[in-house]
N, CA, C and O of each residue as an XYZ file, in Angstrom:
584
protein
N     -29.815      7.153    -36.091
C     -29.949      6.261    -34.952
C     -28.846      5.214    -35.018
O     -28.588      4.653    -36.083
N     -28.205      4.950    -33.908
C     -27.090      4.008    -33.891
C     -27.594      2.573    -33.814
O     -28.706      2.302    -33.361
N     -26.742      1.670    -34.269
C     -27.053      0.251    -34.262
C     -27.004     -0.267    -32.826
O     -25.960     -0.147    -32.184
N     -28.093     -0.841    -32.291
C     -28.091     -1.322    -30.900
C     -27.171     -2.513    -30.685
O     -26.830     -2.835    -29.546
N     -26.761     -3.178    -31.779
C     -25.896     -4.346    -31.644
C     -24.425     -4.009    -31.844
O     -23.565     -4.884    -31.745
N     -24.138     -2.749    -32.125
C     -22.748     -2.342    -32.335
C     -22.003     -2.345    -31.007
O     -22.592     -2.153    -29.943
N     -20.697     -2.568    -31.094
C     -19.873     -2.544    -29.896
C     -19.748     -1.118    -29.397
O     -19.696     -0.192    -30.208
N     -19.698     -0.909    -28.079
C     -19.529      0.437    -27.539
C     -18.134      0.967    -27.854
O     -17.222      0.201    -28.166
N     -17.981      2.265    -27.769
C     -16.695      2.911    -27.976
C     -15.705      2.352    -26.966
O     -15.964      2.423    -25.765
N     -14.547      1.782    -27.420
C     -13.620      1.174    -26.468
C     -12.946      2.181    -25.552
O     -12.321      1.784    -24.569
N     -13.053      3.465    -25.842
C     -12.419      4.468    -25.018
C     -13.213      4.860    -23.788
O     -12.687      5.550    -22.915
N     -14.459      4.442    -23.698
C     -15.267      4.809    -22.534
C     -16.300      3.721    -22.273
O     -16.638      2.962    -23.182
N     -16.806      3.633    -21.044
C     -17.780      2.586    -20.740
C     -19.129      2.893    -21.383
O     -19.428      4.037    -21.726
N     -19.928      1.852    -21.537
C     -21.259      2.080    -22.098
C     -22.191      2.649    -21.024
O     -21.759      2.938    -19.908
N     -23.464      2.804    -21.371
C     -24.427      3.448    -20.467
C     -24.532      2.767    -19.115
O     -24.780      3.432    -18.109
N     -24.350      1.471    -19.073
C     -24.541      0.746    -17.826
C     -23.297      0.735    -16.955
O     -23.316      0.167    -15.863
N     -22.207      1.356    -17.420
C     -20.996      1.421    -16.624
C     -20.184      0.141    -16.644
O     -19.282     -0.035    -15.824
N     -20.495     -0.763    -17.578
C     -19.723     -1.991    -17.678
C     -18.377     -1.704    -18.320
O     -18.082     -0.575    -18.711
N     -17.562     -2.757    -18.422
C     -16.258     -2.599    -19.044
C     -16.437     -2.200    -20.501
O     -17.440     -2.556    -21.120
N     -15.479     -1.466    -21.055
C     -15.560     -1.101    -22.466
C     -15.554     -2.339    -23.348
O     -15.264     -3.440    -22.880
N     -15.875     -2.157    -24.624
C     -15.930     -3.273    -25.561
C     -14.632     -4.052    -25.620
O     -14.655     -5.252    -25.895
N     -13.484     -3.402    -25.367
C     -12.198     -4.073    -25.381
C     -11.941     -4.884    -24.128
O     -10.950     -5.611    -24.059
N     -12.811     -4.777    -23.135
C     -12.647     -5.542    -21.902
C     -11.410     -5.147    -21.134
O     -11.170     -3.967    -20.878
N     -10.631     -6.140    -20.768
C      -9.450     -5.897    -19.953
C      -8.226     -5.507    -20.781
O      -7.137     -5.370    -20.225
N      -8.377     -5.325    -22.098
C      -7.220     -4.988    -22.918
C      -6.626     -3.636    -22.541
O      -5.428     -3.424    -22.734
N      -7.425     -2.720    -22.012
C      -6.927     -1.417    -21.611
C      -6.352     -1.400    -20.210
O      -5.995     -0.339    -19.699
N      -6.259     -2.557    -19.586
C      -5.792     -2.638    -18.201
C      -4.361     -2.150    -18.044
O      -4.005     -1.610    -16.997
N      -3.532     -2.332    -19.071
C      -2.122     -1.997    -18.949
C      -1.784     -0.611    -19.482
O      -0.611     -0.239    -19.522
N      -2.769      0.146    -19.885
C      -2.543      1.500    -20.382
C      -2.713      2.503    -19.234
O      -3.718      2.491    -18.523
N      -1.709      3.370    -19.072
C      -1.784      4.394    -18.028
C      -1.792      5.792    -18.641
O      -1.540      6.778    -17.949
N      -2.074      5.872    -19.914
C      -2.104      7.147    -20.618
C      -3.166      8.066    -20.010
O      -4.309      7.658    -19.804
N      -2.779      9.297    -19.731
C      -3.712     10.280    -19.205
C      -3.735     10.397    -17.695
O      -4.353     11.319    -17.162
N      -3.078      9.488    -16.992
C      -3.049      9.547    -15.530
C      -1.880     10.418    -15.073
O      -0.838     10.441    -15.729
N      -2.039     11.136    -13.955
C      -0.896     11.876    -13.408
C       0.167     10.892    -12.899
O      -0.132      9.725    -12.644
N       1.400     11.371    -12.756
C       2.529     10.475    -12.475
C       2.349      9.653    -11.197
O       2.627      8.454    -11.204
N       1.895     10.260    -10.110
C       1.731      9.493     -8.871
C       0.639      8.431     -9.002
O       0.764      7.334     -8.457
N      -0.413      8.757     -9.715
C      -1.481      7.780     -9.919
C      -1.021      6.663    -10.853
O      -1.453      5.519    -10.707
N      -0.143      6.984    -11.819
C       0.433      5.943    -12.678
C       1.241      4.958    -11.837
O       1.114      3.742    -11.985
N       2.078      5.507    -10.948
C       2.894      4.640    -10.096
C       1.996      3.779     -9.217
O       2.231      2.579     -9.076
N       0.978      4.379     -8.631
C       0.040      3.632     -7.797
C      -0.636      2.529     -8.604
O      -0.747      1.392     -8.145
N      -1.080      2.869     -9.795
C      -1.762      1.926    -10.678
C      -0.850      0.735    -10.996
O      -1.269     -0.419    -10.915
N       0.404      1.034    -11.358
C       1.352     -0.028    -11.694
C       1.662     -0.881    -10.467
O       1.772     -2.102    -10.577
N       1.805     -0.253     -9.300
C       2.040     -1.023     -8.069
C       0.875     -1.958     -7.773
O       1.076     -3.096     -7.348
N      -0.352     -1.471     -8.000
C      -1.521     -2.335     -7.796
C      -1.480     -3.524     -8.749
O      -1.776     -4.649     -8.347
N      -1.112     -3.283    -10.024
C      -1.033     -4.387    -10.980
C       0.040     -5.395    -10.581
O      -0.184     -6.604    -10.638
N       1.206     -4.892    -10.177
C       2.299     -5.779     -9.761
C       1.891     -6.577     -8.524
O       2.121     -7.784     -8.458
N       1.291     -5.906     -7.551
C       0.902     -6.621     -6.331
C      -0.185     -7.653     -6.630
O      -0.186     -8.737     -6.046
N      -1.110     -7.325     -7.537
C      -2.133     -8.312     -7.918
C      -1.484     -9.502     -8.626
O      -1.897    -10.646     -8.433
N      -0.469     -9.228     -9.446
C       0.250    -10.317    -10.116
C       0.975    -11.221     -9.134
O       0.897    -12.445     -9.236
N       1.690    -10.613     -8.170
C       2.366    -11.414     -7.141
C       1.353    -12.216     -6.320
O       1.569    -13.384     -5.998
N       0.252    -11.555     -5.996
C      -0.784    -12.216     -5.212
C      -1.358    -13.395     -5.981
O      -1.640    -14.441     -5.397
N      -1.531    -13.231     -7.295
C      -2.057    -14.310     -8.131
C      -1.096    -15.493     -8.164
O      -1.523    -16.645     -8.091
N       0.199    -15.211     -8.273
C       1.197    -16.286     -8.267
C       1.172    -17.018     -6.927
O       1.188    -18.248     -6.884
N       1.134    -16.258     -5.837
C       1.060    -16.882     -4.514
C      -0.203    -17.702     -4.332
O      -0.175    -18.771     -3.723
N      -1.313    -17.200     -4.863
C      -2.588    -17.918     -4.763
C      -2.532    -19.221     -5.547
O      -3.073    -20.238     -5.111
N      -1.881    -19.191     -6.699
C      -1.741    -20.405     -7.507
C      -0.997    -21.485     -6.716
O      -1.423    -22.640     -6.689
N       0.112    -21.109     -6.072
C       0.868    -22.078     -5.291
C       0.090    -22.531     -4.054
O       0.149    -23.699     -3.671
N      -0.633    -21.607     -3.439
C      -1.475    -21.971     -2.302
C      -2.536    -22.986     -2.730
O      -2.825    -23.939     -2.005
N      -3.108    -22.772     -3.909
C      -4.113    -23.698     -4.438
C      -3.506    -25.075     -4.673
O      -4.105    -26.090     -4.319
N      -2.303    -25.112     -5.276
C      -1.654    -26.406     -5.527
C      -1.343    -27.136     -4.223
O      -1.565    -28.342     -4.110
N      -0.830    -26.400     -3.246
C      -0.507    -27.013     -1.964
C      -1.769    -27.541     -1.285
O      -1.765    -28.624     -0.698
N      -2.852    -26.758     -1.374
C      -4.098    -27.208     -0.733
C      -4.671    -28.446     -1.424
O      -5.342    -29.253     -0.781
N      -4.415    -28.606     -2.720
C      -4.874    -29.809     -3.409
C      -4.108    -31.043     -2.944
O      -4.692    -32.109     -2.751
N      -2.793    -30.892     -2.765
C      -1.975    -32.035     -2.369
C      -2.106    -32.368     -0.890
O      -1.895    -33.516     -0.498
N      -2.446    -31.397     -0.071
C      -2.572    -31.651      1.369
C      -4.023    -31.810      1.810
O      -4.304    -32.042      2.986
N      -4.936    -31.683      0.856
C      -6.366    -31.782      1.144
C      -6.794    -30.787      2.219
O      -7.567    -31.113      3.119
N      -6.278    -29.582      2.103
C      -6.568    -28.537      3.082
C      -7.751    -27.691      2.613
O      -7.669    -26.987      1.607
N      -8.836    -27.774      3.351
C     -10.008    -26.969      3.026
C      -9.765    -25.487      3.278
O     -10.275    -24.629      2.557
N      -8.980    -25.200      4.307
C      -8.669    -23.804      4.638
C      -7.865    -23.148      3.520
O      -8.124    -22.000      3.157
N      -6.886    -23.877      2.971
C      -6.075    -23.344      1.883
C      -6.892    -23.112      0.634
O      -6.697    -22.117     -0.065
N      -7.806    -24.021      0.346
C      -8.667    -23.873     -0.825
C      -9.607    -22.676     -0.665
O      -9.806    -21.907     -1.605
N     -10.178    -22.524      0.521
C     -11.069    -21.381      0.772
C     -10.299    -20.067      0.668
O     -10.808    -19.086      0.125
N      -9.081    -20.050      1.184
C      -8.251    -18.854      1.106
C      -7.919    -18.518     -0.343
O      -7.899    -17.346     -0.720
N      -7.657    -19.538     -1.155
C      -7.359    -19.314     -2.573
C      -8.569    -18.731     -3.299
O      -8.413    -17.846     -4.141
N      -9.748    -19.205     -2.990
C     -10.964    -18.705     -3.637
C     -11.211    -17.252     -3.255
O     -11.537    -16.432     -4.114
N     -11.058    -16.924     -1.970
C     -11.225    -15.539     -1.522
C     -10.176    -14.638     -2.177
O     -10.482    -13.521     -2.594
N      -8.948    -15.128     -2.264
C      -7.882    -14.350     -2.890
C      -8.190    -14.071     -4.356
O      -7.997    -12.948     -4.824
N      -8.665    -15.078     -5.086
C      -9.009    -14.870     -6.500
C     -10.119    -13.836     -6.662
O     -10.081    -13.015     -7.578
N     -11.097    -13.879     -5.778
C     -12.181    -12.900     -5.836
C     -11.652    -11.488     -5.586
O     -12.059    -10.544     -6.265
N     -10.752    -11.341     -4.622
C     -10.192    -10.020     -4.330
C      -9.280     -9.532     -5.450
O      -9.247     -8.335     -5.739
N      -8.542    -10.434     -6.083
C      -7.686    -10.053     -7.211
C      -8.558     -9.558     -8.369
O      -8.245     -8.542     -8.990
N      -9.632    -10.262     -8.654
C     -10.545     -9.829     -9.719
C     -11.156     -8.474     -9.383
O     -11.297     -7.618    -10.256
N     -11.518     -8.279     -8.117
C     -12.075     -6.989     -7.694
C     -11.049     -5.870     -7.880
O     -11.403     -4.772     -8.308
N      -9.788     -6.140     -7.562
C      -8.745     -5.134     -7.740
C      -8.643     -4.727     -9.201
O      -8.546     -3.537     -9.504
N      -8.662     -5.691    -10.108
C      -8.533     -5.374    -11.532
C      -9.702     -4.533    -12.037
O      -9.502     -3.572    -12.780
N     -10.905     -4.888    -11.641
C     -12.073     -4.106    -12.055
C     -12.027     -2.704    -11.439
O     -12.339     -1.719    -12.109
N     -11.642     -2.619    -10.179
C     -11.560     -1.316     -9.513
C     -10.480     -0.439    -10.129
O     -10.635      0.781    -10.184
N      -9.398     -1.035    -10.588
C      -8.362     -0.253    -11.266
C      -8.897      0.371    -12.549
O      -8.588      1.520    -12.864
N      -9.698     -0.387    -13.286
C     -10.301      0.170    -14.506
C     -11.234      1.331    -14.161
O     -11.268      2.336    -14.871
N     -11.977      1.195    -13.090
C     -12.877      2.274    -12.673
C     -12.105      3.469    -12.142
O     -12.531      4.611    -12.313
N     -10.967      3.214    -11.496
C     -10.120      4.301    -11.011
C      -9.614      5.139    -12.181
O      -9.546      6.364    -12.087
N      -9.259      4.482    -13.277
C      -8.801      5.216    -14.461
C      -9.895      6.090    -15.057
O      -9.604      7.063    -15.752
N     -11.142      5.753    -14.791
C     -12.266      6.576    -15.253
C     -12.530      7.738    -14.307
O     -13.403      8.564    -14.572
N     -11.783      7.812    -13.198
C     -11.938      8.908    -12.250
C     -12.978      8.668    -11.178
O     -13.462      9.619    -10.564
N     -13.328      7.430    -10.945
C     -14.343      7.105     -9.946
C     -13.750      7.147     -8.541
O     -12.846      6.374     -8.222
N     -14.260      8.049     -7.703
C     -13.785      8.190     -6.325
C     -14.053      6.928     -5.505
O     -13.232      6.540     -4.674
N     -15.196      6.294     -5.737
C     -15.550      5.107     -4.969
C     -14.577      3.964     -5.236
O     -14.374      3.119     -4.364
N     -13.970      3.919     -6.422
C     -12.997      2.867     -6.722
C     -11.747      3.050     -5.861
O     -11.165      2.073     -5.390
N     -11.337      4.309     -5.657
C     -10.180      4.583     -4.801
C     -10.486      4.167     -3.362
O      -9.635      3.590     -2.685
N     -11.693      4.457     -2.901
C     -12.082      4.077     -1.546
C     -12.122      2.554     -1.407
O     -11.652      2.011     -0.407
N     -12.674      1.872     -2.396
C     -12.750      0.411     -2.340
C     -11.359     -0.217     -2.373
O     -11.110     -1.198     -1.672
N     -10.452      0.334     -3.179
C      -9.082     -0.172     -3.196
C      -8.396      0.051     -1.851
O      -7.592     -0.771     -1.411
N      -8.715      1.161     -1.206
C      -8.151      1.430      0.119
C      -8.643      0.407      1.141
O      -7.879     -0.043      1.996
N      -9.913      0.047      1.048
C     -10.469     -0.971      1.947
C      -9.798     -2.320      1.684
O      -9.478     -3.051      2.621
N      -9.587     -2.644      0.407
C      -8.918     -3.905      0.074
C      -7.486     -3.897      0.610
O      -7.007     -4.916      1.107
N      -6.798     -2.751      0.513
C      -5.432     -2.663      1.043
C      -5.430     -2.910      2.546
O      -4.564     -3.619      3.058
N      -6.387     -2.333      3.249
C      -6.470     -2.562      4.696
C      -6.774     -4.032      4.991
O      -6.213     -4.619      5.917
N      -7.656     -4.610      4.202
C      -7.994     -6.025      4.376
C      -6.792     -6.924      4.099
O      -6.591     -7.925      4.787
N      -6.002     -6.570      3.101
C      -4.858     -7.420      2.764
C      -3.742     -7.334      3.798
O      -2.920     -8.245      3.902
N      -3.707     -6.251      4.561
C      -2.740     -6.198      5.665
C      -3.056     -7.317      6.642
O      -2.152     -7.990      7.138
N      -4.331     -7.515      6.919
C      -4.746     -8.609      7.800
C      -4.501     -9.957      7.121
O      -4.024    -10.896      7.758
N      -4.828    -10.055      5.822
C      -4.649    -11.320      5.102
C      -3.181    -11.720      4.983
O      -2.872    -12.904      4.852
N      -2.278    -10.747      5.028
C      -0.849    -11.049      4.934
C      -0.414    -11.963      6.072
O       0.480    -12.791      5.896
N      -1.027    -11.823      7.216
C      -0.694    -12.681      8.348
C      -1.163    -14.115      8.150
O      -0.725    -15.017      8.864
N      -2.055    -14.331      7.180
C      -2.554    -15.673      6.887
C      -1.988    -16.205      5.576
O      -2.475    -17.208      5.055
N      -0.966    -15.544      5.039
C      -0.301    -16.033      3.832
C      -0.904    -15.542      2.538
O      -0.625    -16.118      1.486
N      -1.715    -14.509      2.568
C      -2.299    -13.968      1.337
C      -2.201    -12.453      1.400
O      -1.741    -11.893      2.394
N      -2.629    -11.807      0.351
C      -2.667    -10.349      0.368
C      -1.576     -9.716     -0.459
O      -0.686    -10.397     -0.970
N      -1.653     -8.388     -0.589
C      -0.709     -7.650     -1.419
C       0.467     -7.131     -0.611
O       1.494     -6.770     -1.185
N       0.342     -7.088      0.696
C       1.434     -6.652      1.547
C       1.787     -5.194      1.372
O       0.907     -4.348      1.211
N       3.070     -4.899      1.401
C       3.564     -3.530      1.388
C       3.260     -2.794      0.082
O       3.007     -1.589      0.100
N       3.282     -3.501     -1.047
C       3.004     -2.835     -2.327
C       1.611     -2.214     -2.342
O       1.438     -1.095     -2.824
N       0.623     -2.924     -1.824
C      -0.735     -2.399     -1.775
C      -0.851     -1.178     -0.882
O      -1.604     -0.251     -1.181
N      -0.107     -1.177      0.214
C      -0.130     -0.032      1.128
C       0.483      1.196      0.463
O      -0.075      2.291      0.532
N       1.642      1.008     -0.187
C       2.288      2.135     -0.883
C       1.395      2.645     -2.015
O       1.256      3.855     -2.198
N       0.793      1.732     -2.773
C      -0.103      2.133     -3.866
C      -1.289      2.933     -3.330
O      -1.724      3.898     -3.958
N      -1.806      2.535     -2.181
C      -2.934      3.241     -1.578
C      -2.530      4.643     -1.137
O      -3.271      5.602     -1.353
N      -1.369      4.763     -0.527
C      -0.905      6.089     -0.102
C      -0.767      7.008     -1.310
O      -1.170      8.170     -1.252
N      -0.201      6.502     -2.402
C      -0.035      7.322     -3.608
C      -1.379      7.758     -4.199
O      -1.481      8.837     -4.782
N      -2.405      6.920     -4.050
C      -3.733      7.284     -4.568
C      -4.341      8.454     -3.816
O      -5.165      9.184     -4.368
N      -3.943      8.643     -2.559
C      -4.547      9.675     -1.722
C      -3.717     10.953     -1.648
O      -4.137     11.904     -0.989
N      -2.567     11.010     -2.291
C      -1.762     12.233     -2.290
C      -2.459     13.320     -3.103
O      -3.281     13.014     -3.967
N      -2.138     14.595     -2.835
C      -2.864     15.711     -3.471
C      -2.917     15.662     -5.001
O      -3.952     15.983     -5.584
N      -1.829     15.269     -5.659
C      -1.833     15.223     -7.132
C      -2.879     14.233     -7.646
O      -3.635     14.537     -8.569
N      -2.913     13.048     -7.040
C      -3.890     12.028     -7.448
C      -5.308     12.470     -7.107
O      -6.227     12.294     -7.907
N      -5.486     13.046     -5.917
C      -6.818     13.498     -5.501
C      -7.348     14.580     -6.428
O      -8.521     14.558     -6.801
N      -6.492     15.532     -6.806
C      -6.928     16.611     -7.700
C      -7.356     16.057     -9.049
O      -8.358     16.496     -9.612
N      -6.600     15.092     -9.571
C      -6.963     14.516    -10.869
C      -8.290     13.773    -10.770
O      -9.145     13.916    -11.644
N      -8.472     12.975     -9.710
C      -9.711     12.222     -9.554
C     -10.910     13.148     -9.399
O     -11.974     12.890     -9.963
N     -10.742     14.228     -8.637
C     -11.851     15.165     -8.463
C     -12.197     15.865     -9.775
O     -13.372     16.027    -10.105
N     -11.176     16.277    -10.519
C     -11.432     16.946    -11.791
C     -11.964     16.001    -12.853
O     -12.859     16.359    -13.619
N     -11.418     14.803    -12.900
C     -11.841     13.836    -13.909
C     -13.210     13.255    -13.580
O     -13.996     12.949    -14.476
N     -13.488     13.105    -12.291
C     -14.788     12.568    -11.876
C     -15.935     13.493    -12.250
O     -17.030     13.032    -12.572
N     -15.687     14.793    -12.207
C     -16.730     15.761    -12.578
C     -16.928     15.817    -14.084
O     -18.030     16.081    -14.565
N     -15.845     15.566    -14.829
C     -15.918     15.670    -16.275
C     -16.660     14.498    -16.894
O     -17.189     14.619    -17.999
N     -16.711     13.350    -16.193
C     -17.367     12.174    -16.772
C     -18.775     12.030    -16.283
O     -19.471     11.092    -16.671
């Protein structure tokens, strides 16, 4: 019988589907992904990073100008950035719903781009790469195996 207090295997999620014991440390590993999905994954990380930098400056500007709209936009942006990171981890596990959720976020960020937030073109390109046949075949095969 295994120790109930032991850390879960860092290579896979525990029974409840939470993040592995290593948490976000595996976020930058693309080992095992097909090439198009690797590119998509990296584009999502880069766009989330750019979005985070933009959100930081938006937050600073909203503090100095006492703009409630800017502060609310920064909070929504941070929530979406966190969602992107978690969804990327689930995408690496072969979860089809994570790809769909990232696609919805990409569509949402196209609208948010007009308000000074969002991932812009990088998110759109990353989404297209996720839906190409090579990526779809890997997700379908990997999703059944897990």
